[in-house]
C-alpha positions as CSV (number, residue, x, y, z in Angstrom):
1,M,-3.5,-23.5,-17.1
2,K,-3.7,-21.0,-14.2
3,V,-0.4,-19.4,-15.4
4,A,-1.7,-19.0,-18.9
5,L,-4.9,-17.5,-17.6
6,A,-3.0,-15.1,-15.4
7,L,-0.8,-14.1,-18.3
8,G,-3.7,-13.6,-20.6
9,L,-5.5,-11.4,-18.0
10,A,-2.3,-9.4,-17.4
11,L,-1.9,-8.8,-21.1
12,A,-5.5,-7.8,-21.5
13,L,-5.2,-5.3,-18.7
14,L,-2.0,-3.8,-20.2
15,M,-3.6,-3.4,-23.6
16,A,-6.8,-1.8,-22.3
17,P,-7.1,1.8,-23.3
18,A,-6.2,4.3,-20.5
19,P,-8.6,7.0,-19.6
20,T,-8.0,10.1,-21.7
21,P,-8.5,13.8,-20.8
22,A,-11.4,13.8,-23.3
23,A,-13.1,11.0,-21.4
24,D,-12.5,12.8,-18.1
25,K,-14.0,16.0,-19.7
26,A,-17.0,14.1,-20.9
27,L,-17.6,12.7,-17.5
28,E,-17.3,16.1,-15.9
29,D,-19.8,17.5,-18.5
30,L,-22.3,14.7,-17.8
31,M,-22.0,15.3,-14.0
32,F,-22.6,19.0,-14.5
33,D,-25.6,18.4,-16.8
34,L,-27.2,16.0,-14.4
35,Q,-26.3,18.3,-11.4
36,L,-24.4,15.5,-9.7
37,V,-22.2,16.6,-6.8
38,P,-19.5,14.2,-5.7
39,M,-19.1,14.0,-1.9
40,Q,-15.7,12.3,-2.1
41,G,-14.0,12.6,1.3
42,Q,-17.1,14.0,3.0
43,V,-19.3,12.1,5.4
44,P,-22.9,12.1,4.3
45,P,-25.7,12.8,6.8
46,P,-27.4,9.8,8.3
47,L,-30.2,8.7,6.0
48,E,-32.6,5.7,6.4
49,L,-35.3,5.0,3.8
50,E,-37.9,2.3,3.3
51,R,-37.2,0.1,0.2
52,Y,-40.2,0.3,-2.2
53,S,-40.1,-3.3,-3.3
54,D,-40.3,-5.0,0.1
55,G,-40.6,-2.3,2.8
56,K,-37.2,-3.1,4.3
57,K,-35.3,-0.3,5.9
58,V,-32.1,0.7,4.1
59,S,-29.5,3.1,5.4
60,L,-26.5,4.9,3.8
61,A,-24.3,3.5,6.6
62,E,-24.9,0.0,5.2
63,H,-23.1,1.1,2.0
64,R,-20.0,2.7,3.5
65,G,-17.0,2.5,1.3
66,R,-19.1,1.9,-1.9
67,P,-20.3,4.4,-4.5
68,V,-23.9,5.5,-3.9
69,M,-26.0,7.6,-6.2
70,L,-29.2,9.0,-4.7
71,Y,-31.8,10.3,-7.2
72,F,-34.8,12.1,-5.7
73,W,-37.7,13.1,-7.8
74,A,-41.3,14.1,-7.1
75,T,-44.5,15.0,-9.0
76,W,-47.3,17.2,-8.0
């Protein structure tokens, strides 16, 4: 059973569509439109914020090695 499951998973992965240059271009366009700036390979500055839902302190250091998207907005 495990072998059949592993073979089925391997077959599904092999048949999955590979990223295309058009998909890469669409992602680049989206990042540009949203003014997203990847910091891959750079160390972000220390940042600690209070979580809105429960008041717990959260820092970027807790998420090291994982993708993090920060979205700041304000109204006046």
